[in-house]
PyMOL CGO cylinders between C-alpha atoms (Angstrom):
from pymol import cmd
from pymol.cgo import CYLINDER

trace = [
    CYLINDER, 23.07, 110.62, 107.75, 22.46, 108.94, 111.07, 0.3, 1, 1, 1, 1, 1, 1,
    CYLINDER, 22.46, 108.94, 111.07, 19.14, 107.11, 111.31, 0.3, 1, 1, 1, 1, 1, 1,
    CYLINDER, 19.14, 107.11, 111.31, 17.21, 106.74, 114.54, 0.3, 1, 1, 1, 1, 1, 1,
    CYLINDER, 17.21, 106.74, 114.54, 14.55, 104.18, 115.35, 0.3, 1, 1, 1, 1, 1, 1,
    CYLINDER, 14.55, 104.18, 115.35, 11.21, 106.05, 115.07, 0.3, 1, 1, 1, 1, 1, 1,
    CYLINDER, 11.21, 106.05, 115.07, 9.81, 103.89, 117.88, 0.3, 1, 1, 1, 1, 1, 1,
    CYLINDER, 9.81, 103.89, 117.88, 12.54, 104.93, 120.31, 0.3, 1, 1, 1, 1, 1, 1,
    CYLINDER, 12.54, 104.93, 120.31, 11.90, 107.08, 123.35, 0.3, 1, 1, 1, 1, 1, 1,
    CYLINDER, 11.90, 107.08, 123.35, 11.32, 110.82, 122.95, 0.3, 1, 1, 1, 1, 1, 1,
    CYLINDER, 11.32, 110.82, 122.95, 14.38, 112.89, 122.05, 0.3, 1, 1, 1, 1, 1, 1,
    CYLINDER, 14.38, 112.89, 122.05, 16.31, 114.46, 124.90, 0.3, 1, 1, 1, 1, 1, 1,
    CYLINDER, 16.31, 114.46, 124.90, 14.90, 117.62, 126.46, 0.3, 1, 1, 1, 1, 1, 1,
    CYLINDER, 14.90, 117.62, 126.46, 17.77, 119.77, 125.17, 0.3, 1, 1, 1, 1, 1, 1,
    CYLINDER, 17.77, 119.77, 125.17, 16.78, 119.11, 121.53, 0.3, 1, 1, 1, 1, 1, 1,
    CYLINDER, 16.78, 119.11, 121.53, 13.58, 120.74, 120.32, 0.3, 1, 1, 1, 1, 1, 1,
    CYLINDER, 13.58, 120.74, 120.32, 11.37, 118.20, 118.54, 0.3, 1, 1, 1, 1, 1, 1,
    CYLINDER, 11.37, 118.20, 118.54, 10.70, 118.70, 114.86, 0.3, 1, 1, 1, 1, 1, 1,
    CYLINDER, 10.70, 118.70, 114.86, 7.05, 117.77, 115.32, 0.3, 1, 1, 1, 1, 1, 1,
    CYLINDER, 7.05, 117.77, 115.32, 4.58, 115.80, 117.44, 0.3, 1, 1, 1, 1, 1, 1,
    CYLINDER, 4.58, 115.80, 117.44, 1.98, 113.25, 116.43, 0.3, 1, 1, 1, 1, 1, 1,
    CYLINDER, 1.98, 113.25, 116.43, -1.66, 112.92, 117.51, 0.3, 1, 1, 1, 1, 1, 1,
    CYLINDER, -1.66, 112.92, 117.51, -0.60, 111.18, 120.73, 0.3, 1, 1, 1, 1, 1, 1,
    CYLINDER, -0.60, 111.18, 120.73, 1.87, 113.88, 121.71, 0.3, 1, 1, 1, 1, 1, 1,
    CYLINDER, 1.87, 113.88, 121.71, 4.83, 111.71, 120.79, 0.3, 1, 1, 1, 1, 1, 1,
    CYLINDER, 4.83, 111.71, 120.79, 7.76, 114.01, 119.91, 0.3, 1, 1, 1, 1, 1, 1,
    CYLINDER, 7.76, 114.01, 119.91, 9.97, 113.30, 116.89, 0.3, 1, 1, 1, 1, 1, 1,
    CYLINDER, 9.97, 113.30, 116.89, 13.42, 114.69, 116.42, 0.3, 1, 1, 1, 1, 1, 1,
    CYLINDER, 13.42, 114.69, 116.42, 14.33, 115.77, 112.89, 0.3, 1, 1, 1, 1, 1, 1,
    CYLINDER, 14.33, 115.77, 112.89, 16.27, 112.58, 112.29, 0.3, 1, 1, 1, 1, 1, 1,
    CYLINDER, 16.27, 112.58, 112.29, 13.48, 110.40, 113.64, 0.3, 1, 1, 1, 1, 1, 1,
    CYLINDER, 13.48, 110.40, 113.64, 10.94, 112.02, 111.39, 0.3, 1, 1, 1, 1, 1, 1,
    CYLINDER, 10.94, 112.02, 111.39, 13.17, 111.45, 108.35, 0.3, 1, 1, 1, 1, 1, 1,
    CYLINDER, 13.17, 111.45, 108.35, 13.07, 107.73, 109.12, 0.3, 1, 1, 1, 1, 1, 1,
    CYLINDER, 13.07, 107.73, 109.12, 9.31, 107.79, 109.68, 0.3, 1, 1, 1, 1, 1, 1,
    CYLINDER, 9.31, 107.79, 109.68, 8.85, 109.61, 106.36, 0.3, 1, 1, 1, 1, 1, 1,
    CYLINDER, 8.85, 109.61, 106.36, 10.94, 107.05, 104.52, 0.3, 1, 1, 1, 1, 1, 1,
    CYLINDER, 10.94, 107.05, 104.52, 8.93, 104.21, 106.05, 0.3, 1, 1, 1, 1, 1, 1,
    CYLINDER, 8.93, 104.21, 106.05, 5.55, 105.74, 105.18, 0.3, 1, 1, 1, 1, 1, 1,
    CYLINDER, 5.55, 105.74, 105.18, 6.24, 107.72, 102.00, 0.3, 1, 1, 1, 1, 1, 1,
    CYLINDER, 6.24, 107.72, 102.00, 8.91, 105.53, 100.43, 0.3, 1, 1, 1, 1, 1, 1,
    CYLINDER, 8.91, 105.53, 100.43, 11.79, 107.99, 100.79, 0.3, 1, 1, 1, 1, 1, 1,
    CYLINDER, 11.79, 107.99, 100.79, 12.59, 110.96, 103.07, 0.3, 1, 1, 1, 1, 1, 1,
    CYLINDER, 12.59, 110.96, 103.07, 10.78, 113.47, 100.84, 0.3, 1, 1, 1, 1, 1, 1,
    CYLINDER, 10.78, 113.47, 100.84, 11.56, 117.13, 101.61, 0.3, 1, 1, 1, 1, 1, 1,
    CYLINDER, 11.56, 117.13, 101.61, 7.90, 117.99, 101.04, 0.3, 1, 1, 1, 1, 1, 1,
    CYLINDER, 7.90, 117.99, 101.04, 6.75, 115.65, 103.81, 0.3, 1, 1, 1, 1, 1, 1,
    CYLINDER, 6.75, 115.65, 103.81, 9.40, 116.96, 106.21, 0.3, 1, 1, 1, 1, 1, 1,
    CYLINDER, 9.40, 116.96, 106.21, 8.38, 120.54, 105.50, 0.3, 1, 1, 1, 1, 1, 1,
    CYLINDER, 8.38, 120.54, 105.50, 4.73, 119.50, 105.78, 0.3, 1, 1, 1, 1, 1, 1,
    CYLINDER, 4.73, 119.50, 105.78, 5.34, 118.06, 109.22, 0.3, 1, 1, 1, 1, 1, 1,
    CYLINDER, 5.34, 118.06, 109.22, 6.69, 121.39, 110.46, 0.3, 1, 1, 1, 1, 1, 1,
    CYLINDER, 6.69, 121.39, 110.46, 3.68, 123.15, 108.93, 0.3, 1, 1, 1, 1, 1, 1,
    CYLINDER, 3.68, 123.15, 108.93, 1.27, 120.78, 110.69, 0.3, 1, 1, 1, 1, 1, 1,
    CYLINDER, 1.27, 120.78, 110.69, 3.16, 121.24, 113.95, 0.3, 1, 1, 1, 1, 1, 1,
    CYLINDER, 3.16, 121.24, 113.95, 2.98, 125.04, 113.66, 0.3, 1, 1, 1, 1, 1, 1,
    CYLINDER, 2.98, 125.04, 113.66, -0.77, 124.86, 113.11, 0.3, 1, 1, 1, 1, 1, 1,
    CYLINDER, -0.77, 124.86, 113.11, -1.33, 122.32, 115.87, 0.3, 1, 1, 1, 1, 1, 1,
    CYLINDER, -1.33, 122.32, 115.87, 0.36, 124.54, 118.44, 0.3, 1, 1, 1, 1, 1, 1,
    CYLINDER, 0.36, 124.54, 118.44, -2.15, 127.28, 117.64, 0.3, 1, 1, 1, 1, 1, 1,
    CYLINDER, -2.15, 127.28, 117.64, -5.24, 125.09, 117.95, 0.3, 1, 1, 1, 1, 1, 1,
    CYLINDER, -5.24, 125.09, 117.95, -6.66, 125.16, 121.51, 0.3, 1, 1, 1, 1, 1, 1,
    CYLINDER, -6.66, 125.16, 121.51, -6.34, 121.84, 123.41, 0.3, 1, 1, 1, 1, 1, 1,
    CYLINDER, -6.34, 121.84, 123.41, -9.35, 119.58, 123.12, 0.3, 1, 1, 1, 1, 1, 1,
    CYLINDER, -9.35, 119.58, 123.12, -10.62, 121.08, 119.85, 0.3, 1, 1, 1, 1, 1, 1,
    CYLINDER, -10.62, 121.08, 119.85, -11.65, 118.48, 117.27, 0.3, 1, 1, 1, 1, 1, 1,
    CYLINDER, -11.65, 118.48, 117.27, -10.20, 119.59, 113.97, 0.3, 1, 1, 1, 1, 1, 1,
    CYLINDER, -10.20, 119.59, 113.97, -10.28, 118.71, 110.30, 0.3, 1, 1, 1, 1, 1, 1,
    CYLINDER, -10.28, 118.71, 110.30, -7.60, 119.48, 107.72, 0.3, 1, 1, 1, 1, 1, 1,
    CYLINDER, -7.60, 119.48, 107.72, -7.46, 120.96, 104.24, 0.3, 1, 1, 1, 1, 1, 1,
    CYLINDER, -7.46, 120.96, 104.24, -4.40, 120.63, 102.01, 0.3, 1, 1, 1, 1, 1, 1,
    CYLINDER, -4.40, 120.63, 102.01, -4.01, 122.84, 98.96, 0.3, 1, 1, 1, 1, 1, 1,
    CYLINDER, -4.01, 122.84, 98.96, -1.68, 120.39, 97.18, 0.3, 1, 1, 1, 1, 1, 1,
    CYLINDER, -1.68, 120.39, 97.18, -1.76, 116.67, 96.50, 0.3, 1, 1, 1, 1, 1, 1,
    CYLINDER, -1.76, 116.67, 96.50, 2.04, 116.50, 96.60, 0.3, 1, 1, 1, 1, 1, 1,
    CYLINDER, 2.04, 116.50, 96.60, 3.56, 115.16, 99.83, 0.3, 1, 1, 1, 1, 1, 1,
    CYLINDER, 3.56, 115.16, 99.83, 1.64, 117.46, 102.19, 0.3, 1, 1, 1, 1, 1, 1,
    CYLINDER, 1.64, 117.46, 102.19, -1.32, 115.09, 102.76, 0.3, 1, 1, 1, 1, 1, 1,
    CYLINDER, -1.32, 115.09, 102.76, 1.12, 112.42, 103.98, 0.3, 1, 1, 1, 1, 1, 1,
    CYLINDER, 1.12, 112.42, 103.98, 2.42, 114.74, 106.69, 0.3, 1, 1, 1, 1, 1, 1,
    CYLINDER, 2.42, 114.74, 106.69, -1.14, 115.35, 107.86, 0.3, 1, 1, 1, 1, 1, 1,
    CYLINDER, -1.14, 115.35, 107.86, -1.93, 111.64, 107.92, 0.3, 1, 1, 1, 1, 1, 1,
    CYLINDER, -1.93, 111.64, 107.92, 1.26, 110.80, 109.79, 0.3, 1, 1, 1, 1, 1, 1,
    CYLINDER, 1.26, 110.80, 109.79, 0.76, 113.34, 112.58, 0.3, 1, 1, 1, 1, 1, 1,
    CYLINDER, 0.76, 113.34, 112.58, -3.00, 113.83, 113.00, 0.3, 1, 1, 1, 1, 1, 1,
    CYLINDER, -3.00, 113.83, 113.00, -6.15, 111.70, 113.07, 0.3, 1, 1, 1, 1, 1, 1,
    CYLINDER, -6.15, 111.70, 113.07, -7.17, 113.33, 109.77, 0.3, 1, 1, 1, 1, 1, 1,
    CYLINDER, -7.17, 113.33, 109.77, -6.97, 110.94, 106.82, 0.3, 1, 1, 1, 1, 1, 1,
    CYLINDER, -6.97, 110.94, 106.82, -8.41, 110.80, 103.32, 0.3, 1, 1, 1, 1, 1, 1,
    CYLINDER, -8.41, 110.80, 103.32, -10.27, 107.64, 104.27, 0.3, 1, 1, 1, 1, 1, 1,
    CYLINDER, -10.27, 107.64, 104.27, -12.13, 109.00, 107.30, 0.3, 1, 1, 1, 1, 1, 1,
    CYLINDER, -12.13, 109.00, 107.30, -13.03, 112.23, 105.50, 0.3, 1, 1, 1, 1, 1, 1,
    CYLINDER, -13.03, 112.23, 105.50, -11.33, 114.54, 108.00, 0.3, 1, 1, 1, 1, 1, 1,
    CYLINDER, -11.33, 114.54, 108.00, -8.66, 115.41, 105.44, 0.3, 1, 1, 1, 1, 1, 1,
    CYLINDER, -8.66, 115.41, 105.44, -9.67, 117.08, 102.21, 0.3, 1, 1, 1, 1, 1, 1,
    CYLINDER, -9.67, 117.08, 102.21, -7.42, 118.08, 99.34, 0.3, 1, 1, 1, 1, 1, 1,
    CYLINDER, -7.42, 118.08, 99.34, -8.40, 121.14, 97.32, 0.3, 1, 1, 1, 1, 1, 1,
    CYLINDER, -8.40, 121.14, 97.32, -5.83, 121.15, 94.49, 0.3, 1, 1, 1, 1, 1, 1,
    CYLINDER, -5.83, 121.15, 94.49, -4.99, 124.85, 94.29, 0.3, 1, 1, 1, 1, 1, 1,
    CYLINDER, -4.99, 124.85, 94.29, -1.31, 124.16, 93.64, 0.3, 1, 1, 1, 1, 1, 1,
    CYLINDER, -1.31, 124.16, 93.64, -0.22, 126.05, 96.75, 0.3, 1, 1, 1, 1, 1, 1,
    CYLINDER, -0.22, 126.05, 96.75, 1.88, 124.44, 99.45, 0.3, 1, 1, 1, 1, 1, 1,
    CYLINDER, 1.88, 124.44, 99.45, -0.43, 125.21, 102.37, 0.3, 1, 1, 1, 1, 1, 1,
    CYLINDER, -0.43, 125.21, 102.37, -2.36, 123.34, 105.05, 0.3, 1, 1, 1, 1, 1, 1,
    CYLINDER, -2.36, 123.34, 105.05, -5.23, 124.49, 107.25, 0.3, 1, 1, 1, 1, 1, 1,
    CYLINDER, -5.23, 124.49, 107.25, -6.34, 122.85, 110.49, 0.3, 1, 1, 1, 1, 1, 1,
    CYLINDER, -6.34, 122.85, 110.49, -9.74, 124.05, 111.64, 0.3, 1, 1, 1, 1, 1, 1,
    CYLINDER, -9.74, 124.05, 111.64, -12.37, 123.47, 114.30, 0.3, 1, 1, 1, 1, 1, 1,
    CYLINDER, -12.37, 123.47, 114.30, -14.69, 121.01, 112.61, 0.3, 1, 1, 1, 1, 1, 1,
    CYLINDER, -14.69, 121.01, 112.61, -17.77, 122.59, 114.22, 0.3, 1, 1, 1, 1, 1, 1,
    CYLINDER, -17.77, 122.59, 114.22, -17.01, 126.32, 114.15, 0.3, 1, 1, 1, 1, 1, 1,
    CYLINDER, -17.01, 126.32, 114.15, -14.71, 126.55, 111.13, 0.3, 1, 1, 1, 1, 1, 1,
    CYLINDER, -14.71, 126.55, 111.13, -12.09, 128.69, 112.89, 0.3, 1, 1, 1, 1, 1, 1,
    CYLINDER, -12.09, 128.69, 112.89, -8.61, 127.55, 112.03, 0.3, 1, 1, 1, 1, 1, 1,
    CYLINDER, -8.61, 127.55, 112.03, -4.94, 128.17, 111.25, 0.3, 1, 1, 1, 1, 1, 1,
    CYLINDER, -4.94, 128.17, 111.25, -3.44, 128.15, 107.77, 0.3, 1, 1, 1, 1, 1, 1,
    CYLINDER, -3.44, 128.15, 107.77, 0.30, 127.62, 107.30, 0.3, 1, 1, 1, 1, 1, 1,
    CYLINDER, 0.30, 127.62, 107.30, 2.11, 128.00, 103.97, 0.3, 1, 1, 1, 1, 1, 1,
    CYLINDER, 2.11, 128.00, 103.97, 5.64, 128.13, 102.63, 0.3, 1, 1, 1, 1, 1, 1,
    CYLINDER, 5.64, 128.13, 102.63, 6.36, 131.85, 102.22, 0.3, 1, 1, 1, 1, 1, 1,
    CYLINDER, 6.36, 131.85, 102.22, 8.48, 132.40, 99.07, 0.3, 1, 1, 1, 1, 1, 1,
    CYLINDER, 8.48, 132.40, 99.07, 9.68, 135.78, 100.38, 0.3, 1, 1, 1, 1, 1, 1,
    CYLINDER, 9.68, 135.78, 100.38, 11.48, 134.00, 103.20, 0.3, 1, 1, 1, 1, 1, 1,
    CYLINDER, 11.48, 134.00, 103.20, 13.51, 131.57, 101.09, 0.3, 1, 1, 1, 1, 1, 1,
    CYLINDER, 13.51, 131.57, 101.09, 16.37, 133.81, 100.00, 0.3, 1, 1, 1, 1, 1, 1,
    CYLINDER, 16.37, 133.81, 100.00, 18.57, 132.67, 102.89, 0.3, 1, 1, 1, 1, 1, 1,
    CYLINDER, 18.57, 132.67, 102.89, 17.99, 129.04, 101.93, 0.3, 1, 1, 1, 1, 1, 1,
    CYLINDER, 17.99, 129.04, 101.93, 19.02, 128.66, 98.27, 0.3, 1, 1, 1, 1, 1, 1,
    CYLINDER, 19.02, 128.66, 98.27, 18.67, 124.88, 98.00, 0.3, 1, 1, 1, 1, 1, 1,
    CYLINDER, 18.67, 124.88, 98.00, 15.17, 125.09, 99.46, 0.3, 1, 1, 1, 1, 1, 1,
    CYLINDER, 15.17, 125.09, 99.46, 14.30, 127.87, 97.06, 0.3, 1, 1, 1, 1, 1, 1,
    CYLINDER, 14.30, 127.87, 97.06, 15.61, 125.91, 94.06, 0.3, 1, 1, 1, 1, 1, 1,
    CYLINDER, 15.61, 125.91, 94.06, 13.59, 122.88, 95.16, 0.3, 1, 1, 1, 1, 1, 1,
    CYLINDER, 13.59, 122.88, 95.16, 10.41, 124.84, 95.91, 0.3, 1, 1, 1, 1, 1, 1,
    CYLINDER, 10.41, 124.84, 95.91, 10.37, 126.67, 92.56, 0.3, 1, 1, 1, 1, 1, 1,
    CYLINDER, 10.37, 126.67, 92.56, 11.64, 123.68, 90.56, 0.3, 1, 1, 1, 1, 1, 1,
    CYLINDER, 11.64, 123.68, 90.56, 14.58, 125.70, 89.28, 0.3, 1, 1, 1, 1, 1, 1,
    CYLINDER, 14.58, 125.70, 89.28, 16.94, 122.73, 89.22, 0.3, 1, 1, 1, 1, 1, 1,
    CYLINDER, 16.94, 122.73, 89.22, 16.30, 119.11, 88.28, 0.3, 1, 1, 1, 1, 1, 1,
    CYLINDER, 16.30, 119.11, 88.28, 16.28, 116.81, 91.29, 0.3, 1, 1, 1, 1, 1, 1,
    CYLINDER, 16.28, 116.81, 91.29, 19.80, 115.63, 92.14, 0.3, 1, 1, 1, 1, 1, 1,
    CYLINDER, 19.80, 115.63, 92.14, 20.60, 113.11, 94.82, 0.3, 1, 1, 1, 1, 1, 1,
    CYLINDER, 20.60, 113.11, 94.82, 23.95, 114.72, 95.52, 0.3, 1, 1, 1, 1, 1, 1,
    CYLINDER, 23.95, 114.72, 95.52, 22.20, 117.90, 96.67, 0.3, 1, 1, 1, 1, 1, 1,
    CYLINDER, 22.20, 117.90, 96.67, 19.46, 116.25, 98.72, 0.3, 1, 1, 1, 1, 1, 1,
    CYLINDER, 19.46, 116.25, 98.72, 21.51, 116.30, 101.92, 0.3, 1, 1, 1, 1, 1, 1,
    CYLINDER, 21.51, 116.30, 101.92, 22.10, 120.06, 101.49, 0.3, 1, 1, 1, 1, 1, 1,
    CYLINDER, 22.10, 120.06, 101.49, 18.38, 120.62, 101.01, 0.3, 1, 1, 1, 1, 1, 1,
    CYLINDER, 18.38, 120.62, 101.01, 17.42, 118.51, 104.02, 0.3, 1, 1, 1, 1, 1, 1,
    CYLINDER, 17.42, 118.51, 104.02, 19.96, 120.32, 106.18, 0.3, 1, 1, 1, 1, 1, 1,
    CYLINDER, 19.96, 120.32, 106.18, 18.61, 123.72, 105.10, 0.3, 1, 1, 1, 1, 1, 1,
    CYLINDER, 18.61, 123.72, 105.10, 15.07, 122.65, 105.99, 0.3, 1, 1, 1, 1, 1, 1,
    CYLINDER, 15.07, 122.65, 105.99, 16.31, 121.62, 109.44, 0.3, 1, 1, 1, 1, 1, 1,
    CYLINDER, 16.31, 121.62, 109.44, 18.17, 124.89, 109.95, 0.3, 1, 1, 1, 1, 1, 1,
    CYLINDER, 18.17, 124.89, 109.95, 15.20, 126.98, 108.82, 0.3, 1, 1, 1, 1, 1, 1,
    CYLINDER, 15.20, 126.98, 108.82, 12.97, 125.59, 111.56, 0.3, 1, 1, 1, 1, 1, 1,
    CYLINDER, 12.97, 125.59, 111.56, 9.81, 127.81, 111.53, 0.3, 1, 1, 1, 1, 1, 1,
    CYLINDER, 9.81, 127.81, 111.53, 11.37, 130.78, 109.74, 0.3, 1, 1, 1, 1, 1, 1,
    CYLINDER, 11.37, 130.78, 109.74, 10.17, 130.03, 106.18, 0.3, 1, 1, 1, 1, 1, 1,
    CYLINDER, 10.17, 130.03, 106.18, 6.46, 129.73, 106.88, 0.3, 1, 1, 1, 1, 1, 1,
    CYLINDER, 6.46, 129.73, 106.88, 3.60, 132.18, 106.90, 0.3, 1, 1, 1, 1, 1, 1,
    CYLINDER, 3.60, 132.18, 106.90, 0.74, 131.72, 109.39, 0.3, 1, 1, 1, 1, 1, 1,
    CYLINDER, 0.74, 131.72, 109.39, -2.79, 133.05, 109.10, 0.3, 1, 1, 1, 1, 1, 1,
    CYLINDER, -2.79, 133.05, 109.10, -5.96, 132.84, 111.16, 0.3, 1, 1, 1, 1, 1, 1,
    CYLINDER, -5.96, 132.84, 111.16, -8.80, 131.75, 108.86, 0.3, 1, 1, 1, 1, 1, 1,
    CYLINDER, -8.80, 131.75, 108.86, -12.43, 130.73, 108.82, 0.3, 1, 1, 1, 1, 1, 1,
    CYLINDER, -12.43, 130.73, 108.82, -13.23, 127.95, 106.37, 0.3, 1, 1, 1, 1, 1, 1,
    CYLINDER, -13.23, 127.95, 106.37, -16.29, 128.12, 104.15, 0.3, 1, 1, 1, 1, 1, 1,
    CYLINDER, -16.29, 128.12, 104.15, -19.49, 126.57, 105.57, 0.3, 1, 1, 1, 1, 1, 1,
    CYLINDER, -19.49, 126.57, 105.57, -19.49, 123.90, 102.86, 0.3, 1, 1, 1, 1, 1, 1,
    CYLINDER, -19.49, 123.90, 102.86, -16.40, 122.35, 104.46, 0.3, 1, 1, 1, 1, 1, 1,
    CYLINDER, -16.40, 122.35, 104.46, -18.21, 121.98, 107.79, 0.3, 1, 1, 1, 1, 1, 1,
    CYLINDER, -18.21, 121.98, 107.79, -20.96, 119.78, 106.38, 0.3, 1, 1, 1, 1, 1, 1,
    CYLINDER, -20.96, 119.78, 106.38, -20.42, 116.09, 105.82, 0.3, 1, 1, 1, 1, 1, 1,
    CYLINDER, -20.42, 116.09, 105.82, -21.49, 114.60, 102.53, 0.3, 1, 1, 1, 1, 1, 1,
    CYLINDER, -21.49, 114.60, 102.53, -24.26, 112.06, 102.90, 0.3, 1, 1, 1, 1, 1, 1,
    CYLINDER, -24.26, 112.06, 102.90, -23.64, 108.66, 101.35, 0.3, 1, 1, 1, 1, 1, 1,
    CYLINDER, -23.64, 108.66, 101.35, -25.67, 108.05, 98.19, 0.3, 1, 1, 1, 1, 1, 1,
    CYLINDER, -25.67, 108.05, 98.19, -27.74, 104.95, 97.77, 0.3, 1, 1, 1, 1, 1, 1,
    CYLINDER, -27.74, 104.95, 97.77, -26.23, 102.54, 95.26, 0.3, 1, 1, 1, 1, 1, 1,
    CYLINDER, -26.23, 102.54, 95.26, -27.55, 101.15, 92.01, 0.3, 1, 1, 1, 1, 1, 1,
    CYLINDER, -27.55, 101.15, 92.01, -26.35, 98.67, 89.41, 0.3, 1, 1, 1, 1, 1, 1,
    CYLINDER, -26.35, 98.67, 89.41, -24.81, 100.25, 86.32, 0.3, 1, 1, 1, 1, 1, 1,
    CYLINDER, -24.81, 100.25, 86.32, -26.61, 98.97, 83.20, 0.3, 1, 1, 1, 1, 1, 1,
    CYLINDER, -26.61, 98.97, 83.20, -23.35, 99.00, 81.22, 0.3, 1, 1, 1, 1, 1, 1,
    CYLINDER, -23.35, 99.00, 81.22, -20.85, 97.20, 83.46, 0.3, 1, 1, 1, 1, 1, 1,
    CYLINDER, -20.85, 97.20, 83.46, -23.12, 95.61, 86.06, 0.3, 1, 1, 1, 1, 1, 1,
    CYLINDER, -23.12, 95.61, 86.06, -21.17, 97.03, 89.00, 0.3, 1, 1, 1, 1, 1, 1,
    CYLINDER, -21.17, 97.03, 89.00, -22.65, 98.98, 91.92, 0.3, 1, 1, 1, 1, 1, 1,
    CYLINDER, -22.65, 98.98, 91.92, -22.16, 102.76, 91.99, 0.3, 1, 1, 1, 1, 1, 1,
    CYLINDER, -22.16, 102.76, 91.99, -23.61, 105.86, 93.78, 0.3, 1, 1, 1, 1, 1, 1,
    CYLINDER, -23.61, 105.86, 93.78, -26.94, 106.87, 92.26, 0.3, 1, 1, 1, 1, 1, 1,
    CYLINDER, -26.94, 106.87, 92.26, -25.97, 110.54, 92.50, 0.3, 1, 1, 1, 1, 1, 1,
    CYLINDER, -25.97, 110.54, 92.50, -23.47, 110.00, 89.67, 0.3, 1, 1, 1, 1, 1, 1,
    CYLINDER, -23.47, 110.00, 89.67, -26.25, 109.67, 87.10, 0.3, 1, 1, 1, 1, 1, 1,
    CYLINDER, -26.25, 109.67, 87.10, -27.73, 106.91, 84.91, 0.3, 1, 1, 1, 1, 1, 1,
    CYLINDER, -27.73, 106.91, 84.91, -24.32, 105.30, 84.31, 0.3, 1, 1, 1, 1, 1, 1,
    CYLINDER, -24.32, 105.30, 84.31, -21.32, 104.87, 86.59, 0.3, 1, 1, 1, 1, 1, 1,
    CYLINDER, -21.32, 104.87, 86.59, -18.42, 107.22, 85.96, 0.3, 1, 1, 1, 1, 1, 1,
    CYLINDER, -18.42, 107.22, 85.96, -16.27, 104.35, 84.75, 0.3, 1, 1, 1, 1, 1, 1,
    CYLINDER, -16.27, 104.35, 84.75, -18.66, 103.77, 81.87, 0.3, 1, 1, 1, 1, 1, 1,
    CYLINDER, -18.66, 103.77, 81.87, -18.59, 107.50, 81.08, 0.3, 1, 1, 1, 1, 1, 1,
    CYLINDER, -18.59, 107.50, 81.08, -14.89, 107.32, 80.14, 0.3, 1, 1, 1, 1, 1, 1,
    CYLINDER, -14.89, 107.32, 80.14, -13.69, 108.44, 83.59, 0.3, 1, 1, 1, 1, 1, 1,
    CYLINDER, -13.69, 108.44, 83.59, -12.06, 105.14, 84.48, 0.3, 1, 1, 1, 1, 1, 1,
    CYLINDER, -12.06, 105.14, 84.48, -8.33, 104.89, 85.18, 0.3, 1, 1, 1, 1, 1, 1,
    CYLINDER, -8.33, 104.89, 85.18, -7.70, 102.11, 82.67, 0.3, 1, 1, 1, 1, 1, 1,
    CYLINDER, -7.70, 102.11, 82.67, -8.51, 101.36, 79.02, 0.3, 1, 1, 1, 1, 1, 1,
    CYLINDER, -8.51, 101.36, 79.02, -10.29, 98.02, 79.34, 0.3, 1, 1, 1, 1, 1, 1,
    CYLINDER, -10.29, 98.02, 79.34, -10.70, 95.10, 81.66, 0.3, 1, 1, 1, 1, 1, 1,
    CYLINDER, -10.70, 95.10, 81.66, -10.69, 91.38, 81.05, 0.3, 1, 1, 1, 1, 1, 1,
    CYLINDER, -10.69, 91.38, 81.05, -11.97, 88.89, 83.55, 0.3, 1, 1, 1, 1, 1, 1,
    CYLINDER, -11.97, 88.89, 83.55, -9.30, 86.42, 84.59, 0.3, 1, 1, 1, 1, 1, 1,
    CYLINDER, -9.30, 86.42, 84.59, -11.29, 84.22, 86.94, 0.3, 1, 1, 1, 1, 1, 1,
]
cmd.load_cgo(trace, "trace")
């Protein structure tokens, strides 16, 4: 598969871009594959599909509207949002609500009006490799990845459902930062709103134990 420098000039006018980033920079399908590999580690089909979903939503958001994003899956989709929009997990403009559905919503951060885009399973019959991948029917096989990627390219916007939505008021409010205290168990600082002990000392840590090596 031919690879194109993602920093090259915009694709020619006779080729519709696969997506555009926050600056309006257009990416051809091939260019976005390279960008995905650079950011995500490999040209993941989920990120490529996610980019088209973000692009579909963006085109339906009025110019000049400041928007936030909600992803309904942790898998791949948040990376597409972070690559193409100013919404990131770190700045709080991207939230992931793990519903297990491959859907993204971009919404006016003040009014809550937005656009939700999802992969529509009823539209996948014409794209068998995409359907197998989406439903996890077959184990992942490298020798079929090119077929899957080509189907995603050919499908363009035809496999997605689009809805106008209004997000719940809770998503329009920003969480205030808690003051911090020193945990009496580990001696590290933590948000006071978590309770008398930090979450790490309540068996919510990601590791079994720690040993100082200084």
